[in-house]
N, C-alpha and C positions, 0 to 999 in steps of 0.2 A: 496059699499064702491065709498064715493070720491076722486078725482084726479083733479087737474090739466093738462096743457095739456104745453109740448117746443114743438117748431116743429123748427129745424135748416135748416133755408133757404137762411145762407148767402154764399154759394159754391160755387164755379166757375170752372166748370171741363172744361178745356182745351183740353180733346177731344173731344169736342163737335166745334172745330173750329170756325168757322163762326158765327154759332146758337148761342154762347155766347160771343160774341164780344160788343152785347148793353143789353144785358138781365143776370138775375140770371137764373140757372141750372133750380129754381123750377117754373120762371116763363114762362116755354115753354109750346108753346101753342098744345094739347092734343085731338085728337079723334074729331075735329071739331070745340070743344066748349069750352072744359074746358083748364085750368092752371095744369100744374105739381101739384102744391101748396095745388087743390080743394082738392084731395082724402083723403090727413091728416087732413086736415082741418075738412072736413065732417065728417071722421070718426071719429075726437074726437067730435064734437059739434053732433052727433046722437048714439053717447053713451053715453051723458049725462056729458060731461067735457067743462060746459058751461064758464070757463075761460084759456083760449088759450093765448099764450106767441108767435111772431112769430118774428124770431133772422135773421135778415138781414146783408147784408155786403157790396158784390158786386153787380154791378149796377143793384141798387136799386131803379128806378125811375119805372119801367112798374110795379115791384110786387105792389109797394106802391100806384099804381093807380089803382091795382086789387082791393088791399084791401080796397079804400077810404070807403065803406061802409060794416061796420060786420052784417047787419042786412042778408044777403044773406044765410050767414051758422047760421042761428039764433044766433048772438054772439051779439047781438046789447041789451044792458043786462045794467041796473042799477049795478045790484052785476053780477061779474066776467065780463066777455066780453072778448072782442080782443086786447089783446096787441100787440104792437109793436115794438121790439128794434133795433137800429143799432148804431152803435161806434162814439161816442162823446168827446170833447178834454175838461179837467175837469184840475184845478191846480193841480193835484195828477196823473192824468192819462196822456199820450198824446200818447198812444197806440190802434188802429185796434183790434180788436176783433185777439187775436194771436194765436185761434184753438178754437175749439167747447165746450171744457169746459171753457176757458177763457171769451167765451162771456155770460154763463151763470152767470159767476163769477161778469161779472163788471155790472150785471145789476138782485144781487144778493138781490137785496131788493124785486122784487119778488117773488121770493121762503118766504122771510122772513116773508111778510105782510100775506101770506095766512094764510091758517087753515087747507086745506084739507091734509089727510095722506100721500099721494099715489102722483109722478109725473108719466108721461107718456111723456118719450122724443120721436122724430120720423125725419126723414132727410124730405125734401120738396119734394124733386124731387123720390120719387116711386109713383107707382101707382097701388091701391089695393082698398081693403070695406074691414074693420074690426070691428070687434064688442072688444072694449077695454076691457069692463068689463070682459068677459072671460080670456081677459091675466091676468085682477087683482085679479081676483076670484083665477085663480089658483098660482098667485104670494102670495097670502095671505093663500091656503093652502099646500105651498111648505112650510111656512114659511120662505119664501130667501130674501137676502140683494137686489139683482138683480134679475131680470127675463129680457132674451133675445131672441125675437121672432125669428123663424129663418124657414126656408125652404129649401127640399133639391134641390139642382141644377140642371136644364134642361140638358139632355147630349147636350155636344159638349161649353157650357157655360166654359167663361175663369174664373176659379175662382180664378185669381190673382187678379179679382177686386174686393171681399169680405173679410169680416173678416170670414174667416175658422175657424168652432169649432169642437169640439169632447165631448163627455159625456159620462156619466159611465150609469147602469143598471137604473137607480134611475131619469136621465135626469138633473144630475147636471155636469155642464160646467167642466172637468177636464183639457182641452187646449183651446185657442182662439188664433190668428194669424192674424194680421190685413194685407191682401193683401201679403201671403206667395207667394215665389218662388218657393215653394217646399211645393202646399197642400198636408196635409196628410188626407184629409174628401173631401165629396161633400156637408157638410151641412155648407151653410151659414147663417150669421146675416143676419137679413130684415132692422136693423141701428132703429130698433124700443126698446124701453128699458122702464122699470116698475122700478121705485127705491123708497122709503121713502125719503117724502121731509126730513125731517131732518137729516136723513146720507148723503145726498146729500150735502148738504149745509156744514156735517162736510167735507165730502171729498174735496169739491172744496174749503173749504181755506186751507186743510192739501198741499194739492198740490200747490195752488198758493205761497206757501210761501219756495215751494221746486224749483219755477221758473217754472212748469210742467203746459201745455195749453190744452193738448187732453184729452176728453172725452174717448175715447178706449182705447189707450196705456198708456194713464197715470194713467188710474181708472178700468176699467173693465181687463185687459192685467196686470198688473202688482198687481193687490190684485185677482187675482182668486183664487188665494190658501188662500186666510185670508177670501173671503169672501163667502157666501153661492149665488152662482151664481147658477141658473138654465135656462133651455133653454125650451120655450115653443114652440111647433111644428106648423105652420101655413098650409095650405094645398091648399089654395086657391088663386085665380090668385093674383099675385105680378111681377110687372118688377119693375127696378130702371134705368133711364134714366142716365148713365155713358157715354154713348159712341155714334156713328154715329149711328152706327147701331141698338143698342137698343132702341134708340128712334126713328127710324123709323121702327121698328121693333113692336114698342108700338102704333101705328097707325093702320099700319096695323092689327095687331090684332083686332080693332073695325070694321071690318070689317066680323070680325066673328059675329054670332046672340047671341052666348052665352055668348062674351062678354059686347057684347053691353045692354044687356038685365041687366046684373050684377050690371051693374051703371044707366040704366037709366028705366029700368022697374021693377025693385025688389026692394022694401022696403028696409033698406033705403035710398034714392036715395041720388048721388053726386052731390050737389050741385055749381053753378058756377056764377058770376057778369055777370047777363042777358044784351042781345042785343036786344034793339028793329027794328028788320027788318024784313021785310016778309018773307015767304018760298020762297025757290028756284025757279027760275022759267026755266025752258025749252023749250026754243023757237022752230020752223018747225026747222025738220030733226035732233036737239039733240039727241042723245043717249049714254046713261049713262048706264052699266053695273057693277054690282058688286062695287060699291062706297055710298061712304058718302058723301054730297053736303051741305053744312053748305048755313044758310039763308042770304037771300039777294045777294046770286050769281045768277050770268043767261048763261047759259050752249048754246053754238049755236053749239059744236063740238063733239066729240067722248071722254067717258071717261069711262077707265076700271082698277080695282082693285086697285083704289087710294084716299086718304080723300082729299077734298077740305075744306078749311074755310071759313071762312061769307066773304060774297061780293068779291068775284073770280068771274070774265068775261072771257068765253074760245070762240073765234071767231069761224069762220067758219070752215071747213073743218082744224080744229085743232086736234089732238090727244094726247091723255092724258093717260098713263100706269103707274101701279106700281109707283105712284110719292106721294108727299106731298106737297102740297099748300099751302100755309098760308093766311093768310087775306089782301084782297085789290089786290092782282095780277091778272096780265091782262096781257091773252095769244093771242096774234096777229094771225093771217089768215093764215089757210098752217103749223103753230108750229107744232113740235113735241116733246114731255116731257114723255122721258122714266128713271125711275130708277133715281129720282130727287127728291130734294128737294127745294123749292123754298121758301127762307123769304118770311117774308109782303112783298107786296108794289110792286114786283117785275113788271118790266114791258119788254116783249117778243115782239121787232116788229114781223111781216109780216115775216112767212118762216123760225125763229131761230128755230133749232134744240138743243135738252139741251138732251143729253142719258150719262146715266152712267152705270156701271156693276150691274146685281141682286143682288150681294150681297156686292155694295159698292159705294152705291149711292152719283152722284154729289150732290155738295149744291152750289148753288145761292145766293146771303147775302143779305140784308135785304136791298129795293131799288134800289138795280141795275137794269139799264136800260139796254139790250141789241137788 
């Protein structure tokens, strides 16, 4: 069954502090070579969804640069392809996107000019791999109006950051709360939805006339008793980047072989915009233990339990432990970096020590020189 894709990539999570001052959350670097958006985009393309719209808004420059060519995700097509929508001013509209539903409504011609019966909506800040065909078939078998993909939250997860769901014996949603103060369940929405294209158009036009603009609060929660909303349980790997800790933990997950293999060795693969650099180089005396080192990096010091992105340089006698170091950073002689996140193009002069707490990594902002 055919579907079109919608990826909501316009959000800006203040919980990521300096990391999202100059980029959208969906553009956050992940796993040494990816951007967060790659995972939803690749999952749609791998599921045969060859018409995908990405909705951007805040700090979209790096995201637009990343999406400058659609061919990497097999979306460079004459029929279908990749569409990028951002706010624009007209004589009838002077607003930025006022919510997730409003972002789709302002570009509703994308839905009206399509012929596919279903729409798959996903967020751009989640790390996972999914066959959306299975969700669409489940949606069809249940004769659902809306299907929400959900999972059980891991122990210790702050449920107040998610949509919390309850179901009856047939997996029909009986209650849905967005970021509740007192969660009544540990079943959380993954921000992935399947809905009929014509139904979505009708609902968007209805709530717009009532000056309502949010997809979850104004459609899924408000209409939960009227619509047939079902849940599809997903048990695979998934993380949402909605805090500094979740971003840090997500990158650390890529040090686990089963997670790396899921995305890089088990078909279908997660694709990204490629960079043409040689493999990482380890000079005499360099040591790396439980580390992921990006292409073009030159290592002279000691690295342990850390993720380094492209073109990182570490000098002699430097130590990096339990840290994330982004593209183009320079670590001087005798530096110590521990429990930290270094954004792109950070320069540490000789002898600097950057040490955070194990459960609260310190952030060094992009292009900082210390």
